[in-house]
C-alpha positions in Angstrom: 130.6 155.7 31.0 130.8 159.6 30.7 128.2 161.6 32.4 125.9 163.8 30.2 127.0 167.0 31.8 130.7 166.3 31.2 129.9 165.2 27.6 128.1 168.5 26.6 130.8 170.7 28.1 133.6 169.0 26.2 131.9 167.8 23.0 134.7 169.1 20.8 137.6 167.9 22.9 139.7 164.8 22.5 138.9 162.0 24.9 142.6 162.2 26.0 142.4 165.9 26.8 143.2 166.9 30.4 140.0 167.7 32.3 139.4 171.1 34.0 139.1 171.7 37.8 135.3 171.9 37.5 135.2 168.5 35.8 137.3 166.9 38.6 135.0 168.2 41.3 131.9 166.8 39.5 133.6 163.4 39.2 134.5 163.4 42.9 131.0 164.3 43.9 129.5 161.7 41.7 131.9 159.0 42.7 131.4 159.9 46.4 127.7 159.6 46.2 128.0 156.2 44.5 130.4 155.1 47.2 128.2 156.2 50.1 125.2 154.6 48.5 127.0 151.3 48.2 128.2 151.5 51.8 124.6 152.2 53.0 123.2 149.3 51.0 126.0 147.0 52.4 125.2 148.0 56.0 121.5 147.3 55.4 122.4 143.8 54.1 124.7 143.1 57.1 122.1 144.4 59.6 119.4 142.3 58.0 121.4 139.1 58.2 122.4 139.8 61.8 118.8 140.4 62.8 117.8 137.1 61.3 120.6 135.2 63.0 120.1 136.9 66.4 116.6 138.2 66.9 117.2 139.1 70.5 120.1 141.4 71.0 120.0 141.1 74.8 122.7 138.9 76.4 120.2 137.0 78.5 116.5 136.6 79.0 114.6 139.7 80.0 111.3 138.5 81.5 110.2 142.1 82.3 110.5 143.3 78.7 107.1 143.7 76.9 107.1 143.8 73.1 103.4 144.7 73.0 101.1 145.6 75.8 97.5 144.9 74.9 94.5 146.9 76.2 93.4 146.0 79.8 90.5 143.8 78.7 92.6 141.8 76.3 95.4 141.5 79.0 92.9 140.0 81.5 91.7 137.5 78.8 95.3 136.5 78.1 95.9 135.9 81.9 92.8 133.7 82.1 93.8 131.7 79.1 97.3 131.3 80.4 96.2 130.1 83.8 94.1 127.4 82.2 97.3 126.0 80.5 98.9 125.2 83.9 100.8 126.9 86.7 102.9 129.9 86.0 106.4 128.7 87.2 108.0 132.1 86.6 105.8 134.2 88.8 105.8 134.6 92.5 103.4 137.2 93.9 105.0 140.4 95.2 102.3 140.5 97.9 103.2 139.3 101.4 102.4 135.7 102.3 103.2 133.4 105.2 106.7 133.0 103.7 107.4 136.6 104.7 106.5 136.0 108.3 109.8 135.5 110.3 107.9 133.6 113.0 107.0 130.7 110.6 109.2 127.7 110.6 109.6 124.5 108.7 110.8 122.7 111.8 108.7 119.9 113.2 109.2 121.5 116.7 107.4 124.6 115.7 103.6 124.7 115.7 101.8 126.1 112.6 98.5 127.8 113.2 95.7 128.8 110.7 97.4 126.8 108.0 94.2 126.3 106.0 93.7 130.1 105.7 97.4 130.6 104.8 97.2 128.0 102.0 94.0 129.5 100.6 95.6 133.0 100.7 98.7 131.8 98.9 96.6 130.2 96.2 94.5 133.3 95.8 97.7 135.3 95.2 98.9 132.6 92.8 95.8 131.9 90.7 97.5 129.8 88.0 97.8 127.0 90.7 94.1 126.9 91.6 93.0 124.8 88.6 93.4 121.2 89.6 94.5 122.0 93.1 92.1 119.5 94.8 93.9 116.5 93.1 97.5 117.8 93.1 99.9 115.4 94.7 103.5 115.6 95.9 105.2 112.3 96.4 107.9 112.0 99.1 110.5 109.3 99.6 114.1 109.1 100.8 116.9 107.2 102.4 119.7 107.7 104.9 122.4 110.3 104.3 125.3 107.8 104.2 126.1 105.0 101.7 124.5 101.6 102.0 126.4 98.9 103.9 124.9 96.2 101.6 127.1 96.1 98.5 124.0 96.2 96.2 122.0 98.5 98.4 122.6 101.7 96.6 121.8 100.1 93.3 118.6 98.7 94.6 117.6 102.1 96.1 118.3 103.7 92.7 116.0 101.3 91.0 113.3 101.8 93.6 113.6 105.5 93.1 113.5 105.2 89.3 110.3 103.3 89.7 108.7 106.1 91.6 109.9 108.7 89.1 108.4 106.6 86.3 105.0 106.4 88.1 105.0 110.2 88.8 105.9 111.1 85.3 103.1 108.9 83.9 100.5 110.5 86.1 101.8 114.1 86.3 102.8 114.1 90.0 105.7 116.0 91.5 108.3 114.0 93.6 110.9 114.9 96.2 113.7 112.5 97.3 115.2 113.4 100.7 118.5 111.9 102.0 119.1 114.3 104.9 117.9 114.0 108.5 115.8 117.2 108.9 115.9 116.6 112.7 119.1 115.3 114.3 117.3 113.0 116.7 114.6 111.7 114.3 116.3 109.0 112.3 115.1 105.6 111.0 111.3 105.3 110.7 110.8 108.6 112.5 112.8 110.6 109.8 109.8 110.7 107.5 107.7 113.0 109.7 110.0 116.1 109.6 110.1 115.7 105.8 106.3 115.5 105.5 105.9 118.5 107.8 108.5 120.6 105.8 107.0 119.5 102.4 103.5 120.8 103.4 104.9 124.3 103.9 107.2 124.1 100.8 104.3 123.0 98.6 101.1 124.9 99.5 99.9 124.2 96.0 99.7 120.5 96.7 96.5 119.1 98.3 98.0 115.7 99.2 101.4 114.7 100.4 102.1 111.0 99.6 104.9 109.3 101.5 106.2 106.1 100.0 109.1 104.2 101.8 112.3 103.7 99.8 111.7 99.9 99.8 108.2 100.1 98.3 107.6 100.2 94.6 104.7 100.6 92.2 103.8 97.3 90.5 100.8 98.7 88.6 102.0 101.8 86.7 98.5 102.5 85.3 96.4 102.5 88.5 95.5 105.9 89.9 94.5 106.7 93.5 90.7 106.9 93.9 90.9 110.3 95.5 87.1 110.7 95.4 86.9 107.9 97.9 88.9 109.9 100.4 87.2 113.3 100.1 86.0 113.2 103.7 89.4 112.0 105.1 92.7 113.6 105.8 94.9 110.5 106.2 94.9 107.3 104.2 96.9 104.3 105.3 96.8 100.5 104.6 95.2 98.8 107.5 92.3 96.9 109.1 90.2 98.4 111.8 89.4 95.1 113.5 93.1 94.3 114.0 93.6 97.6 115.8 90.4 97.9 117.8 89.7 94.2 118.6 93.0 92.3 118.4 95.2 95.3 119.5 97.8 94.4 116.9 100.6 96.7 116.0 100.5 95.2 112.5 96.9 96.3 112.0 98.3 98.9 109.7 101.6 99.8 107.9 102.9 103.4 108.1 105.4 102.9 105.3 103.0 104.3 102.7 100.4 107.0 103.6 98.6 109.8 101.9 98.0 112.9 104.1 96.0 116.0 103.2 97.9 119.3 103.3 95.7 121.0 105.9 95.6 122.2 109.6 94.3 118.9 110.8 97.4 117.2 109.4 99.7 119.8 110.9 98.1 119.1 114.4 98.1 115.4 113.9 101.8 115.3 112.9 102.6 117.4 116.1 100.9 114.8 118.3 102.3 111.8 116.4 105.9 113.2 116.5 105.7 113.7 120.3 106.1 109.9 120.6 109.5 110.1 118.8 113.1 110.1 120.0 113.4 113.9 120.1 111.1 114.1 123.2 112.0 113.4 126.8 109.0 111.0 126.9 110.4 108.6 124.3 111.1 105.7 126.7 107.8 106.2 128.4 106.0 106.0 125.1 107.8 102.7 124.3 106.3 101.2 127.4 102.8 102.6 126.7 102.8 101.3 123.2 104.0 97.9 124.1 101.4 97.5 126.9 98.6 98.6 124.5 99.7 96.3 121.7 101.1 93.1 123.2 102.4 91.7 119.9 104.8 94.6 119.5 108.2 92.9 118.8 110.6 95.6 120.2 110.5 98.0 123.2 111.2 101.3 121.4 108.4 103.7 120.4 108.0 103.6 116.6 105.9 105.5 114.1 103.7 102.6 113.1 102.6 101.6 116.6 102.2 105.3 117.5 99.8 105.7 114.6 97.8 102.7 115.6 97.7 104.0 119.2 96.2 107.3 118.1 93.5 105.5 116.0 92.7 103.2 118.9 92.8 105.6 121.8 91.6 108.9 120.2 88.9 107.8 117.8 86.8 110.9 118.0 89.7 113.3 117.6 91.6 111.5 114.9 90.3 108.2 113.7 87.1 109.5 112.1 89.3 111.4 109.6 91.6 108.4 108.9 90.8 106.0 106.1 92.1 102.4 106.7 92.4 101.2 103.1 92.2 97.4 102.7 90.3 96.9 99.4 93.3 97.0 97.2 97.1 96.9 97.6 97.6 100.5 98.8 100.7 98.8 100.3 101.1 95.1 99.9 103.4 92.5 101.6 106.0 91.4 99.1 106.3 87.8 100.0 102.6 87.1 99.1 102.9 89.1 95.9 106.1 88.2 94.1 105.1 84.6 93.6 102.0 85.7 91.7 103.7 88.0 89.2 104.4 85.5 86.5 100.8 84.4 86.4 99.6 88.0 86.4 101.8 88.7 83.4 100.2 85.9 81.5 96.7 86.8 82.4 97.2 90.4 81.2 98.8 89.1 78.0 95.7 87.0 77.4 93.5 90.0 77.8 95.5 91.9 75.2 95.2 89.0 72.8 91.5 89.5 72.7 91.5 93.3 72.6 93.3 95.0 69.7 93.1 98.5 71.2 95.2 97.3 74.2 97.9 96.0 71.8 98.1 99.3 69.9 101.3 101.2 70.3 100.8 104.6 72.0 102.6 107.5 73.6 103.6 107.2 77.3 101.6 110.4 78.1 98.3 108.7 77.3 98.9 105.6 79.5 96.0 106.5 81.8 93.6 106.0 78.9 94.9 102.5 78.3 94.6 101.8 82.0 90.9 102.7 81.7 90.5 100.4 78.6 92.1 97.6 80.6 89.6 98.0 83.5 86.9 96.8 81.2 88.5 93.3 81.4 89.3 93.3 85.2 85.9 93.2 86.7 86.3 89.7 88.0 90.0 90.0 88.9 89.3 91.1 92.4 91.7 93.1 94.6 94.2 92.2 97.2 95.3 88.7 98.2 94.2 86.0 95.7 93.6 88.5 93.0 95.2 88.3 89.5 95.1 92.1 89.2 98.4 93.8 89.2 99.2 94.8 92.8 99.3 98.6 93.2 102.3 98.9 95.6 104.6 96.1 96.7 106.4 96.8 99.9 109.6 94.9 100.8 109.1 95.2 104.6 111.8 93.4 106.6 114.2 93.1 103.6 116.3 96.1 104.5 118.0 96.5 101.0 120.3 99.3 102.2 121.7 97.7 105.4 121.2 94.1 104.3 120.0 93.2 107.8 116.9 91.3 106.6 114.4 89.7 108.8 115.5 86.2 109.8 112.1 84.8 108.8 113.4 84.5 105.2 116.7 84.4 103.4 118.4 87.4 101.9 118.4 85.7 98.5 114.6 85.5 98.5 114.5 89.3 99.2 117.0 90.2 96.4 115.3 87.9 93.9 111.9 89.2 94.9 113.0 92.8 94.4 114.4 92.0 90.9 111.2 90.3 89.9 109.0 93.1 91.1 111.2 95.8 89.7 111.4 94.1 86.3 107.6 93.5 86.4 107.0 97.2 86.8 109.8 98.2 84.4 108.2 96.1 81.6 105.1 98.3 81.8 107.3 101.4 81.3 109.9 100.1 78.8 107.1 98.7 76.5 106.2 102.3 75.7 109.8 102.7 74.4 109.7 99.5 72.4 111.5 97.1 74.8 110.8 94.6 77.6 112.7 92.2 79.9 112.1 88.7 78.4 111.9 87.2 81.9 111.3 88.8 85.3 114.7 87.7 86.6 116.5 88.8 83.4 118.0 92.3 83.4 118.5 92.3 79.6 115.9 93.7 77.2 114.5 92.7 73.8 112.5 94.5 71.1 108.8 94.3 71.4 107.1 92.9 68.3 104.7 95.2 66.6 101.5 93.4 67.6 102.7 92.0 71.0 101.6 89.8 72.5 99.7 88.8 69.3 96.1 88.1 68.5 94.3 85.0 69.6 93.0 84.5 66.0 
């Protein structure tokens, strides 16, 4: 198309006539403008497409970058709303805390003072952790640093650990698995104390530290600790006061599972408890003291369980008044009396579900606690502990030694391994069902689909 200006200047000329210099300049300018305009539009299109595909031009996350900074009042409101949604895992206070004190130590050989005040101060500087702090639990467990001597030991420990992870996931607890000796002289049953001590300092946000031995597992995945019952106590352990105070039995409690409050009392208690251990020059002396105090003690060495019983028996006013001996439910239950009841318990729970449609309803794993509360409506007469048809909370395979294989000679190794398989599959069925599968029998490792209305209505 010929421009109007060029057309009026050459209205009488032939279309094939040679253009003048002026006409060439005009054409160049016109074409140049059109070309530049096209380039500009093309660049705009390319830039727009690139912005959509890559909205953040930075090569990595920039947590300090602020797109919009609201007014101060709105900023405070956002902080409050954010803290209600849970802890801020990306913020550590720039202010000094006990972590900045070079004199503090995680070692069990170093005394910690004013721990309650230090914890409170840390929480004050990390306000997003305050909400729910009174019920926050960190579970600890672990095993030896080396591989198991028992050929199936590592597999069993893996399954025991998976069980604990499942329980913590369902109830929203943190968990730490340790397989290192944090003190070179404190091995075997004493190895747990340095871990507990270090965990208290590593997790000031946790109110409770919950130690569970590697050979103990949860056989009721819905049951939740009744923390309100322990509000006046700092240590919870499975035991019976009359066996300790009257019969002087070292089996009056079991130290393989305990709940300890993260506070100065506990720091002091662990200091005293650990002084009976093999890292002290009085280790042999304590072995003799404990054996003379508890005549039924089977071996001469000082151990953590008898040491705990000794402190409860001998120093009641200093320690025992803050220690809760839990015997009303299986806070820790002896495996041999439990595993033979699991088949019957499975059937009793299935019968409950046949009469209650809401318990048969499929649901997300995250709401498991609600269904545990529904189930409690039917368990009023089930009882607790020995003779109960309620699911046992924790089953402890004391004496089976799954890692070393050196089981107690009171029973055969096969009874230990079969018992573990039954208990693990019993617990696993409670988890796998949320994913649509179950073990058909407690000694069967295979799984089957769960029918929609399992276990079916009684009608």
